[in-house]
C-alpha positions in Angstrom: -21.3 -0.7 -17.9 -19.1 2.1 -16.9 -18.8 2.6 -13.1 -18.3 5.8 -11.4 -14.6 6.6 -10.7 -13.7 5.7 -7.1 -12.9 8.9 -5.1 -9.2 9.4 -4.4 -9.0 10.3 -0.7 -11.3 7.6 0.8 -9.7 4.8 -1.1 -6.2 6.1 -0.4 -7.0 6.1 3.3 -8.5 2.6 3.1 -5.5 1.0 1.4 -3.1 2.9 3.6 -5.0 1.7 6.7 -4.8 -1.9 5.4 -1.0 -1.7 4.8 -0.2 0.1 8.1 -2.6 -2.2 10.0 -0.6 -5.3 8.9 2.7 -3.6 9.8 1.3 -2.7 13.2 0.2 -6.3 13.8 3.5 -7.7 12.7 5.6 -5.3 14.8 3.5 -6.0 17.8 3.8 -9.7 17.4 7.4 -10.1 16.1 9.6 -7.0 16.6 8.8 -5.9 20.2 6.7 -3.0 18.7 9.8 -1.5 17.0 9.2 -0.1 13.5 12.8 -0.8 12.6 11.9 -4.5 12.6 10.3 -3.9 9.2 13.7 -3.4 7.6 14.8 -7.0 8.7 18.2 -6.0 10.0 20.4 -9.1 10.4 22.7 -9.7 13.4 25.5 -10.9 11.1 25.8 -7.7 9.2 27.5 -5.6 12.0 26.5 -2.1 11.0 28.0 1.0 12.7 26.8 1.7 16.2 24.8 4.8 15.2 22.8 2.7 12.7 22.1 -0.3 15.0 21.4 1.7 18.1 17.9 1.1 19.3 16.9 -0.9 16.2 15.3 -4.4 16.3 17.9 -6.9 15.0 17.0 -10.4 13.9 19.3 -13.0 15.5 21.4 -15.5 13.5 20.6 -14.0 10.0 22.2 -11.7 7.5 18.9 -9.8 7.2 17.4 -8.5 4.0 17.6 -5.7 1.4 15.5 -3.3 3.5 18.4 -2.9 6.0 20.6 -1.6 3.1 18.1 1.0 2.1 17.8 2.0 5.7 21.5 2.7 5.8 21.2 4.9 2.7 18.3 6.8 4.3 20.5 7.5 7.3 23.4 8.6 5.1 22.0 9.7 1.7 25.2 11.7 0.9 27.4 8.6 1.3 29.7 10.2 3.8 29.5 7.8 6.7 27.6 4.5 7.2 26.9 4.3 3.5 30.6 3.7 2.8 30.3 0.3 4.7 27.8 -1.1 2.1 29.0 -3.7 -0.3 28.5 -2.4 -3.9 27.3 1.1 -3.0 26.9 2.0 -6.7 24.3 -0.7 -7.0 22.3 0.1 -3.9 22.6 3.9 -3.9 21.1 4.3 -7.4 17.7 3.5 -5.9 17.8 6.7 -4.0 14.2 8.0 -4.1 12.7 6.5 -1.0 15.8 6.7 1.2 16.5 10.3 0.3 12.8 11.3 0.7 12.9 9.7 4.2 16.0 11.7 5.1 14.6 15.1 4.1 12.1 15.7 6.9 14.6 15.0 9.6 13.8 13.4 12.9 12.9 9.7 12.9 14.2 8.5 9.6 12.8 4.9 10.1 9.3 6.3 10.6 9.5 8.6 7.5 10.9 5.7 5.4 7.9 3.5 6.3 5.4 6.3 6.0 6.6 7.4 2.5 6.7 3.8 1.3 3.2 3.2 2.6 1.8 6.4 1.1 3.3 5.6 -2.4 1.9 2.1 -2.2 -1.5 3.5 -1.3 -1.4 5.9 -4.2 -0.5 3.1 -6.6 -3.4 1.1 -5.1 -5.9 3.9 -5.9 -4.7 4.1 -9.5 -4.9 0.3 -9.7 -8.5 0.5 -8.5 -9.3 3.1 -11.1 -7.6 1.1 -13.9 -9.8 -1.8 -12.9 -13.0 0.1 -12.1 -14.9 -0.8 -15.3 -14.3 -4.6 -14.9 -13.9 -5.1 -11.1 -15.6 -3.9 -7.9 -13.3 -1.3 -6.1 -13.2 -3.3 -2.9 -12.1 -6.4 -4.7 -9.5 -4.5 -6.7 -8.1 -2.9 -3.5 -7.8 -6.3 -1.8 -6.2 -7.9 -4.8 -3.7 -5.0 -5.0 -2.5 -5.7 -1.4 -1.7 -9.3 -2.4 0.6 -8.4 -5.3 4.1 -9.7 -4.6 6.0 -6.4 -4.7 3.4 -4.8 -2.5 3.7 -7.6 0.0 7.5 -7.4 0.0 7.6 -3.7 0.5 5.0 -3.8 3.2 7.0 -6.3 5.2 10.6 -5.6 4.4 10.8 -2.1 3.0 12.3 -3.0 -0.4 11.8 -0.5 -3.2 10.1 -2.8 -5.6 6.6 -1.9 -4.3 7.0 1.9 -4.7 8.5 1.4 -8.2 5.5 -0.8 -9.1 3.1 1.7 -7.5 4.6 4.7 -9.4 4.4 2.6 -12.6 0.7 2.0 -12.1 0.2 5.7 -11.5 2.0 6.3 -14.9 -0.2 3.7 -16.6 -3.3 5.3 -15.3 -2.2 8.8 -16.3 -1.3 7.4 -19.8 -4.8 6.0 -20.2 -6.4 9.2 -18.9 -4.2 11.4 -21.1 -2.7 13.2 -18.1 0.6 13.8 -19.6 2.4 16.0 -17.0 1.6 13.8 -14.0 2.6 10.8 -16.0 6.0 12.3 -16.6 6.4 13.0 -12.9 5.5 9.4 -12.0 7.9 8.0 -14.5 10.7 10.2 -13.2 10.1 9.1 -9.7 9.8 5.4 -10.6 13.2 5.3 -12.3 14.8 7.0 -9.2 13.0 4.4 -7.0 14.4 1.4 -9.0 16.3 1.3 -12.2 14.0 -1.5 -13.7 11.4 1.2 -14.2 13.4 2.1 -17.3 11.4 -0.7 -18.9 8.2 1.1 -18.1 9.6 4.3 -19.6 10.7 2.4 -22.7 7.2 0.7 -23.0 5.2 4.0 -22.7 7.7 5.7 -25.0 7.3 2.9 -27.6 3.5 3.3 -27.3 3.8 6.9 -28.2 6.1 6.1 -31.1 3.5 3.7 -32.5 1.0 6.6 -32.4 3.6 8.8 -34.1 3.6 11.2 -31.2 7.3 11.8 -31.4 7.5 14.8 -29.1 5.7 12.9 -26.3 7.9 9.9 -26.8 11.0 12.1 -26.5 9.5 13.7 -23.3 8.9 10.3 -21.9 12.5 9.3 -22.6 13.7 12.4 -20.9 12.1 11.3 -17.6 15.2 9.0 -17.2 17.6 11.9 -17.2 17.5 12.8 -13.5 18.2 9.2 -12.6 21.0 9.0 -15.2 22.6 12.1 -13.8 22.5 10.6 -10.3 24.0 7.3 -11.7 26.8 9.3 -13.3 27.6 11.0 -10.1 27.7 7.6 -8.4 29.9 6.2 -11.1 32.5 8.9 -10.5 32.7 8.2 -6.8 32.2 4.4 -6.4 33.6 1.2 -7.8 31.6 -0.9 -10.3 29.4 -3.7 -9.0 28.9 -6.8 -11.1 25.3 -8.1 -11.3 26.0 -10.9 -13.8 24.7 -13.4 -11.3 21.2 -12.0 -11.8 21.2 -12.8 -15.6 19.8 -16.1 -16.9 19.0 -17.9 -20.1 15.3 -17.0 -20.7 12.7 -19.3 -19.2 15.1 -22.1 -18.1 15.2 -20.9 -14.4 11.4 -20.4 -14.3 10.9 -24.0 -15.7 13.5 -25.4 -13.3 11.8 -23.7 -10.4 8.7 -25.9 -10.9 10.7 -29.0 -10.0 13.2 -27.7 -7.5 12.0 -27.3 -3.9 13.0 -24.5 -1.6 12.5 -25.7 2.0 12.3 -23.0 4.6 14.8 -23.6 7.4 13.1 -24.3 10.7 9.6 -24.7 9.3 7.5 -27.8 10.0 7.4 -30.4 7.3 3.7 -29.7 6.5 4.4 -26.0 6.3 7.2 -26.6 3.9 5.0 -28.8 1.8 2.3 -26.0 1.6 4.8 -23.3 0.8 6.6 -25.3 -1.9 3.3 -26.1 -3.5 2.4 -22.5 -3.6 5.8 -21.7 -5.1 4.8 -23.9 -8.0 1.5 -22.0 -8.3 3.4 -18.7 -8.4 5.9 -19.9 -10.9 3.0 -21.1 -13.2 1.6 -17.6 -12.9 4.9 -16.1 -14.1 5.1 -18.5 -17.0 1.5 -17.8 -17.9 2.4 -14.1 -18.0 5.1 -14.7 -20.6 2.7 -16.8 -22.6 0.0 -14.1 -22.5 2.4 -11.5 -23.9 3.6 -13.9 -26.6 0.0 -14.8 -27.5 -0.9 -11.1 -27.7 2.0 -10.5 -30.1 0.7 -13.3 -32.3 -2.9 -12.4 -32.0 -2.3 -8.7 -32.9 0.1 -9.6 -35.8 2.1 -6.7 -34.8 2.4 -4.5 -31.7 -0.5 -2.6 -30.1 -0.1 0.3 -27.7 -1.1 -1.9 -24.7 1.3 -4.7 -25.5 4.1 -2.2 -26.3 3.8 -0.8 -22.8 4.7 -4.2 -21.2 7.0 -5.7 -23.8 10.3 -4.3 -22.4 9.4 -5.4 -18.9 8.5 -8.9 -20.1 11.9 -9.2 -21.8 13.7 -8.0 -18.7 11.8 -10.4 -16.5 12.9 -13.3 -18.8 16.6 -12.4 -18.6 16.8 -11.3 -15.0 15.4 -14.5 -13.4 18.5 -16.3 -12.2 18.0 -19.3 -9.8 19.3 -17.1 -7.0 16.5 -14.6 -7.6 13.8 -17.2 -7.9 14.8 -19.3 -4.9 14.2 -16.9 -1.9 10.6 -16.3 -0.8 10.9 -12.5 -0.7 12.7 -12.4 -4.0 10.1 -14.7 -5.6 8.0 -12.9 -8.2 8.5 -9.4 -6.8 10.9 -8.5 -9.6 8.2 -9.4 -12.2 5.3 -7.7 -10.4 4.9 -5.0 -13.1 4.4 -7.8 -15.7 2.1 -9.7 -13.4 -0.1 -6.7 -12.7 -0.4 -5.9 -16.5 -1.5 -9.5 -17.2 -3.9 -9.4 -14.3 -5.6 -6.3 -15.6 -5.8 -7.8 -19.1 -7.5 -10.9 -17.6 -9.9 -8.7 -15.8 -11.1 -7.4 -19.2 -12.0 -11.0 -20.1 -13.7 -11.6 -16.7 -13.0 -9.8 -13.4 -12.8 -13.1 -11.5 -10.1 -14.4 -13.8 -7.8 -11.4 -13.2 -8.4 -11.3 -9.4 -7.8 -15.0 -9.1 -4.6 -14.7 -11.1 -3.2 -11.9 -9.1 -4.0 -13.5 -5.8 -2.5 -16.8 -6.9 0.7 -15.0 -7.9 0.9 -13.4 -4.4 0.0 -16.5 -2.4 3.5 -17.8 -2.0 4.5 -14.6 -0.2 1.2 -14.1 1.5 1.3 -17.5 3.2 5.0 -17.2 3.9 4.2 -13.8 5.5 1.7 -15.5 7.8 4.1 -18.1 9.0 6.5 -15.4 10.3 4.0 -14.7 13.0 4.1 -18.3 14.2 7.7 -18.1 15.1 
């Protein structure tokens, strides 16, 4: 039975309130109420004084990726603090959120968090709409907030969540035949994070299978603004090798099942729970690869739906080095686009299956997130 499409504004506000509510709780409990604590700035990084002044700094740690994007937001033109980054060509190519935060002026940290949250909420509404025929809206909204990339971006201001959200917006526009908004979402997604090129390739491939060559060409053209920006960076920065992220397909994921990743300073029973959940999350990732492979065999070819995710599935197999899979906030967020696609496919079989799968994939990070409040 077809359900009525959930209204945009109420659900946008509800998801936004859930995300911002957690951030407010976390900041009140762990960062002296400072919103800069969401960027996880490490004491060992030693940023310029104008960057660290007034910010919450975590002692005895190198921090996390969000602190790098925060530097970019304070210096989008790479004229000052941005020059202190290691590998600026790599980090600056993910310019969408930092540059958007710099545009309004004033409190850059606030705008960065606000823009991130708003994009996450917009992606959540589109996720709810994609699942509306097979899942209750309130369940879909709750499940969306548990997706690994959404959790990571809510807590640590990484760009994986906004890229995922914009990809979900593009998927919804594709299914609703809203071509112009889809092009806008894809353009923004690639500027948010370069791995969105896989989503562009997937949707372009789907149009090629339909022999809609003009639309496929237009989809490919959404990468041009990002490519132009990357060329500008290449002319002004030194290359950065990312070979350490590559892996032989499936071996790191299989090895992750049998290699523990104890959290420093956590009680033994906490470590036991977290490592057990890591195994659950890794099984979810392996299941996703198996689901895509089974779809290819079952279809005896390539359908539109499978074509959309195939490039991302291939990327997730090759960009899963042990270093990426070992750290809790790296874990599974890079593969969240694939995980969401499989979750939506499972919902078509039975809504409970898809919801359980997505929550299981997010549990390692959700529970680890909760332990941060206990410190």
